[in-house]
C-alpha positions in Angstrom: 118.1 86.6 81.3 121.8 86.8 80.5 124.5 87.3 83.2 121.7 87.1 85.9 121.5 83.3 85.2 125.1 82.8 86.4 124.7 85.2 89.3 121.6 83.4 90.5 123.2 80.0 90.2 125.9 80.9 92.7 123.5 82.9 95.0 125.0 86.3 94.4 122.1 88.4 95.8 123.3 91.6 94.2 124.7 89.9 91.1 128.3 90.6 92.3 130.6 88.6 94.6 130.1 89.0 98.3 132.4 91.3 100.2 135.5 89.6 101.6 135.5 86.8 99.0 138.0 85.5 96.4 136.5 84.3 93.2 138.9 82.5 90.8 138.1 82.1 87.1 140.4 79.7 85.2 140.7 79.3 81.4 143.0 77.8 78.8 144.1 78.3 75.3 141.0 76.4 74.1 138.6 78.5 76.1 139.1 82.2 76.9 137.3 83.4 80.0 137.7 87.2 79.5 134.0 87.4 78.8 133.1 86.2 82.3 135.6 88.5 84.0 134.1 91.5 82.2 130.5 90.5 82.7 131.2 90.5 86.5 133.1 93.7 86.2 130.3 95.4 84.2 127.7 94.3 86.8 129.9 95.7 89.6 130.3 99.0 87.9 126.5 99.5 87.6 126.4 99.4 91.4 129.4 101.5 92.2 128.7 104.8 94.0 130.6 108.1 93.7 132.4 107.2 96.9 133.6 103.8 95.6 135.9 102.5 92.9 136.4 99.2 91.1 140.0 98.4 90.1 140.9 96.4 87.0 144.5 95.1 87.0 145.7 93.5 83.8 148.9 91.6 82.8 147.3 90.6 79.5 145.9 93.7 77.7 146.0 97.5 77.6 143.0 99.5 78.7 141.6 100.2 75.2 140.9 96.5 74.8 138.6 96.3 77.8 137.1 99.7 77.0 135.9 98.5 73.7 134.3 95.4 75.1 132.7 97.1 78.1 131.2 99.7 75.8 129.5 97.0 73.8 128.1 95.6 77.0 126.6 99.0 77.8 129.1 100.5 80.3 129.9 104.2 80.0 133.6 103.5 80.3 134.8 107.1 79.7 132.6 108.6 82.4 133.3 105.8 84.9 137.1 106.2 84.4 137.1 110.0 84.5 135.1 110.2 87.7 137.1 107.6 89.4 134.5 104.8 89.7 136.7 102.7 87.5 140.5 102.5 87.8 143.0 100.6 85.6 146.4 99.2 86.6 148.6 98.4 83.6 150.7 95.4 84.3 151.6 94.8 80.6 153.1 97.8 78.9 156.1 98.4 81.3 156.3 95.0 83.1 159.1 93.3 81.2 162.7 94.4 81.5 162.8 94.5 77.7 160.4 97.4 77.8 163.4 99.6 78.7 164.5 99.2 75.1 161.3 100.8 73.7 161.5 104.3 72.3 158.1 105.3 73.4 156.5 104.5 76.8 152.8 104.6 77.7 153.5 105.8 81.2 155.2 109.0 80.0 153.2 109.5 76.8 151.2 112.7 76.3 149.2 111.4 73.4 146.8 109.3 75.5 143.5 110.8 76.7 142.8 110.9 80.4 140.0 108.3 79.9 142.3 105.8 78.2 145.5 106.4 80.3 146.1 103.9 83.1 145.9 105.1 86.7 149.1 103.3 87.6 151.7 100.9 86.1 153.4 97.8 87.4 157.1 97.9 86.4 160.6 97.3 87.6 159.8 94.1 89.6 163.0 92.4 88.3 165.2 94.7 90.4 163.3 94.1 93.7 163.5 91.5 96.4 160.5 89.5 97.6 159.2 92.0 100.2 159.7 95.0 97.9 158.0 93.2 95.0 154.9 92.6 97.1 155.0 96.2 98.4 155.3 97.6 94.8 152.3 95.5 93.7 150.2 96.6 96.6 151.1 100.2 96.1 150.3 100.1 92.4 146.8 98.6 93.0 145.7 100.3 96.2 147.0 103.7 95.0 144.2 103.8 92.5 141.7 104.2 95.3 142.6 107.8 96.0 140.7 110.7 94.5 141.9 114.3 94.2 139.9 116.9 96.0 140.5 120.1 94.1 139.3 122.3 96.9 141.8 121.1 99.5 144.4 119.2 97.4 143.9 116.2 99.7 143.5 112.7 98.3 141.0 110.9 100.4 140.7 107.2 99.7 137.6 105.8 98.0 136.1 102.6 99.2 137.2 99.7 97.0 134.2 97.8 95.9 136.1 95.1 94.1 139.5 94.3 92.4 139.7 92.3 89.2 143.0 90.8 88.1 143.5 89.4 84.6 146.4 87.2 83.7 148.0 86.7 87.1 150.2 83.8 85.8 152.0 86.2 83.5 154.1 87.2 86.6 155.5 83.7 86.6 156.8 84.3 83.0 158.9 87.2 84.2 160.5 85.0 86.9 158.4 86.3 89.8 158.2 83.4 92.2 154.9 81.7 93.0 155.5 82.3 96.7 155.7 86.0 96.1 152.6 86.2 94.0 150.6 84.1 96.5 151.8 86.3 99.3 150.6 89.4 97.3 147.2 87.8 96.8 146.9 86.8 100.4 147.7 90.3 101.6 145.3 91.8 99.1 142.5 89.5 100.0 143.0 90.2 103.7 142.9 94.0 103.0 139.6 93.6 101.1 138.1 91.4 103.9 138.9 94.1 106.4 137.6 96.9 104.2 134.5 95.4 102.6 135.6 94.6 99.1 135.9 91.5 97.0 138.6 90.0 94.7 138.2 88.3 91.3 141.1 86.7 89.6 141.3 85.3 86.0 144.3 83.1 85.5 145.4 80.4 83.0 145.0 76.8 84.0 145.9 75.0 80.8 145.9 71.3 81.5 148.6 70.6 78.9 151.0 73.0 80.7 150.1 71.4 84.1 150.7 67.9 82.7 154.1 68.8 81.4 155.2 70.6 84.6 156.5 69.3 87.9 154.5 69.9 91.1 157.0 72.4 92.4 157.0 74.4 89.1 156.0 78.0 89.8 153.0 77.9 87.4 151.6 74.8 89.1 152.4 76.1 92.6 150.7 79.5 91.9 147.6 77.8 90.5 147.4 75.4 93.5 147.8 78.2 96.0 145.2 80.5 94.4 142.7 77.7 94.1 143.3 76.9 97.8 142.6 80.5 98.8 139.5 80.7 96.6 136.0 80.7 98.0 134.4 80.2 94.6 135.9 78.8 91.4 134.6 79.1 87.8 136.4 76.8 85.3 135.7 77.9 81.8 136.4 75.1 79.3 135.3 73.9 75.8 132.0 72.0 75.6 132.9 68.5 76.8 130.5 66.8 74.5 132.1 68.4 71.4 131.4 71.3 69.0 128.0 72.8 68.9 126.7 75.8 67.0 124.3 76.6 69.9 126.9 76.4 72.7 130.3 78.1 72.9 131.5 76.3 76.0 130.8 75.4 79.6 131.5 76.6 83.0 132.1 74.2 85.9 131.4 75.8 89.3 132.9 74.8 92.6 132.0 76.3 95.9 134.2 75.8 98.9 132.4 74.3 102.0 133.5 77.2 104.2 131.9 79.6 101.8 128.7 77.9 100.7 128.1 74.2 101.4 125.9 74.1 98.3 124.9 76.5 95.7 121.2 76.7 94.5 122.0 76.5 90.8 123.6 73.8 88.6 127.3 73.2 89.0 127.7 73.3 85.3 126.4 76.0 83.0 126.6 76.3 79.2 127.3 79.6 77.6 126.9 81.2 74.1 129.0 84.3 73.3 127.7 87.0 71.1 129.0 90.4 70.0 127.5 92.4 72.9 126.7 89.8 75.5 127.1 86.2 76.7 124.1 84.0 77.3 124.2 81.5 80.2 121.9 78.5 80.5 121.7 75.1 82.2 122.6 72.1 80.1 119.6 70.8 78.2 118.0 74.2 78.0 117.9 76.5 75.0 119.8 79.8 75.0 117.5 82.8 75.3 118.9 85.6 73.2 
């Protein structure tokens, strides 16, 4: 058992988050949690029908990075992307105002295959007010849920099964205020609650940065607000007892009382990362590869 151990621990009956919920994953420079985000994404893709889509939004990496990892995990990324069951929103390539200085731009490139090209881009936020920034973010994300009907030229909306956001705190680095980002997440979560989808966010929560920041700092304010809205929190961190060849790190799990008063599994899981998978197991148990 690999990912199933974690899904069972938090009582995910179908090994994906329940509809209408917000799951927050936090990491730091000492422990990267991308593996957990992508394991949950891969599990969701296995259950996505032709009438549904899963959207990955990244402010950290371009699509080829995730494609390579997901292939190793057994996902047929090209097919999923081409038939619309997987959509990618690029929040990295054209986000900064400095990207205007680039000679070549990914959003206008003709040298990228359809399978690798993002479905939409997040850009130009620096020129917008608060309301227009939220609107631009929502349009970039939700616009990926449309599919082209070649027979009628209509674009009926697919049902969004889930939205995954990687690197939300990057928006703070480009001077996007925490109140704007929190409003965006609140509107997005409400939309998914009303339409039967779930939201998963991976964001940085480096304790060293928090300790050096004031409570009103945008980084701290964003993290506080996202954790407040969350139903379930996974905190990925180094092994607290020190280095081990058998354990890569640990995941502390917190369930909000309004969501689940108590989860059936342990509130701390150990994990061991490998080339094609991650093994999860309770402290004191041996990893089963």
